[in-house]
C-alpha positions as CSV (number, residue, x, y, z in Angstrom):
1,M,206.0,192.6,117.8
2,K,209.4,194.1,117.1
3,P,210.5,194.2,113.4
4,I,213.3,191.7,113.9
5,R,211.1,189.2,115.7
6,L,208.5,189.5,112.9
7,F,211.3,188.9,110.3
8,V,212.4,185.7,112.1
9,A,208.8,184.5,112.6
10,L,208.1,185.0,108.9
11,T,211.3,183.3,107.9
12,L,210.6,180.3,110.1
13,A,207.2,179.8,108.4
14,L,208.4,178.5,105.1
15,P,206.2,177.5,102.2
16,V,206.3,173.8,101.5
17,A,206.7,174.2,97.8
18,A,210.2,175.7,98.3
19,L,211.6,172.4,99.5
20,S,212.4,169.2,97.6
21,D,211.8,166.0,99.5
22,T,210.0,164.7,102.6
23,G,210.7,162.3,105.4
24,K,210.6,161.9,109.2
25,V,213.4,162.7,111.7
26,I,214.4,159.5,113.4
27,S,217.4,160.7,115.4
28,I,219.3,163.8,116.5
29,Q,223.1,163.6,116.7
30,S,223.9,167.2,117.7
31,G,222.5,170.7,117.4
32,D,223.3,170.7,113.7
33,R,223.1,167.0,112.6
34,L,220.1,164.7,112.3
35,T,219.0,161.6,110.5
36,V,215.8,161.5,108.3
37,R,214.0,158.4,107.1
38,H,212.9,158.8,103.6
39,G,211.0,155.6,102.5
40,H,213.4,152.8,103.4
41,Q,216.5,155.0,103.3
42,K,218.2,156.9,106.1
43,V,219.7,160.3,105.2
44,R,222.2,161.9,107.6
45,I,222.1,165.7,107.3
46,H,224.3,168.5,108.6
47,L,222.3,171.7,108.6
48,T,223.8,174.0,106.0
49,G,225.4,177.2,107.2
50,I,225.6,176.5,110.9
51,E,227.7,174.8,113.5
52,A,226.7,173.6,117.0
53,P,228.8,172.4,119.9
54,Q,230.4,169.0,119.6
55,K,230.2,166.3,122.2
56,H,233.2,167.5,124.2
57,Q,232.1,171.1,124.2
58,R,230.0,173.0,126.7
59,G,226.5,173.5,125.4
60,F,226.3,170.3,123.4
61,G,223.3,168.9,125.4
62,K,221.3,172.2,125.3
63,S,221.9,172.7,121.6
64,R,221.0,169.1,120.8
65,A,217.9,169.3,123.0
66,K,216.6,172.4,121.2
67,L,216.9,170.8,117.8
68,A,215.2,167.7,119.1
69,K,212.3,169.8,120.5
70,L,211.8,171.3,117.1
71,C,212.3,168.2,114.8
72,R,212.3,164.9,116.7
73,N,209.7,162.4,115.3
74,R,208.3,165.1,113.0
75,R,207.7,165.2,109.2
76,V,210.3,167.3,107.5
77,H,211.1,168.7,104.1
78,V,214.7,168.4,103.1
79,S,216.8,170.0,100.4
80,I,220.3,168.5,100.0
81,D,222.9,171.2,99.0
82,N,226.0,169.0,99.1
83,P,225.7,165.2,99.2
84,G,228.5,163.5,101.2
85,P,229.6,160.1,102.2
86,G,228.9,160.7,106.0
87,F,226.6,163.6,106.4
88,S,225.1,165.5,103.5
89,D,224.8,169.3,103.9
90,G,221.2,170.4,103.5
91,R,218.3,172.5,104.7
92,V,215.7,170.9,106.8
93,A,212.2,172.4,107.6
94,C,210.3,170.7,110.5
95,Q,206.5,170.5,110.5
96,L,204.8,172.4,113.3
97,R,201.2,172.5,114.4
98,G,198.9,174.1,111.8
99,G,200.9,172.7,108.9
100,F,203.7,175.4,109.1
101,Y,207.3,174.5,108.7
102,A,210.3,175.9,110.6
103,D,213.8,176.0,109.1
104,A,215.9,174.1,111.6
105,A,219.2,176.1,111.0
106,I,217.4,179.4,111.4
107,Y,215.7,178.2,114.5
108,Q,219.0,177.0,116.1
109,L,220.6,180.4,115.3
110,D,217.6,182.4,116.5
111,Q,217.6,180.5,119.8
112,G,221.3,181.1,120.2
113,W,222.3,177.4,120.2
114,A,224.4,177.4,117.1
115,W,226.7,179.7,115.2
116,M,226.9,180.7,111.6
117,Q,229.7,179.0,109.7
118,P,232.5,181.6,109.0
119,N,231.8,181.4,105.2
120,A,227.9,181.6,105.5
121,T,226.4,184.5,103.7
122,D,222.6,183.6,103.7
123,P,220.8,186.8,104.9
124,D,218.2,184.7,106.8
125,L,221.0,183.1,108.8
126,V,222.7,186.4,109.4
127,G,219.4,187.9,110.6
128,A,218.7,185.0,112.9
129,Q,222.1,185.1,114.5
130,N,222.0,188.9,114.9
131,N,218.6,188.5,116.5
132,A,219.9,186.0,119.1
133,Q,222.9,188.3,119.9
134,S,220.6,191.3,120.4
135,R,218.4,189.3,122.8
136,C,221.3,187.6,124.6
137,A,219.8,184.2,123.7
138,G,221.6,180.9,124.3
139,F,225.3,181.1,124.1
140,W,225.2,184.9,123.6
141,G,223.7,185.2,127.1
142,E,226.0,182.8,129.0
143,P,227.6,184.0,132.2
144,F,230.6,186.3,131.7
145,S,229.7,187.1,128.1
146,H,228.2,190.4,129.1
147,C,226.0,190.0,126.1
148,T,228.4,191.6,123.6
149,H,228.3,190.9,119.9
150,A,231.7,189.3,120.2
151,P,232.0,185.5,120.0
152,S,230.5,183.8,123.0
153,P,232.5,182.1,125.8
154,T,231.7,178.7,124.3
155,P,234.1,178.5,121.3
156,P,232.6,177.5,117.9
157,P,233.5,174.0,116.9
158,W,235.9,175.2,114.1
159,D,238.0,177.0,116.8
160,D,238.5,173.8,118.7
161,C,239.2,171.8,115.5
162,N,242.1,174.2,114.7
163,D,243.7,173.0,117.9
164,H,242.7,169.3,117.7
165,P,242.1,168.5,113.9
166,H,242.4,164.8,114.3
167,T,239.7,164.2,116.9
168,A,236.6,162.4,115.9
169,T,234.4,165.5,116.3
170,C,236.6,167.4,113.7
171,R,236.3,164.9,110.9
172,D,233.6,165.5,108.3
173,D,232.1,162.0,108.4
174,H,231.5,161.8,112.2
175,E,231.3,158.0,111.9
176,G,229.6,156.4,114.9
177,D,227.8,159.4,116.4
178,D,224.3,158.3,115.4
179,H,222.7,158.6,118.9
180,H,218.9,158.1,119.1
181,F,216.6,159.8,121.5
């Protein structure tokens, strides 16, 4: 196993004690947003440190499907970093077979179906995105990208929001985008 793949594999297998609350994923809104049921409460979470394509962007379906494959209907451990009125920023680790947990943000970056936010500095996120770029995974391997380490042909959501800041996909609360699988 290559050293970078081993790093990502070890990063994805998080210890349960490092996280603060549990629940079950009941819906996936996009490649970086999901809803968790905790008791009788629904908690809408935006994965801290990453962005994924919005509904009107190329790659939305693939990114959302990858997150659904990892987390849909699974037990999760959640740590909320920044509570909000719409979506709260947080880390989510989804339970895999054998009792291991995978960090959803790191998984999305490693698969190449999300980008690090411009202000993200978490070394695990940096390592996962660099790994995806080096393997030409997801967006990094799209046609015409020539698999460079430059931004992929699918623009990150924040680029589109600079041009269209008042669209529903650029508002923080994303009201009404709670789509269930």
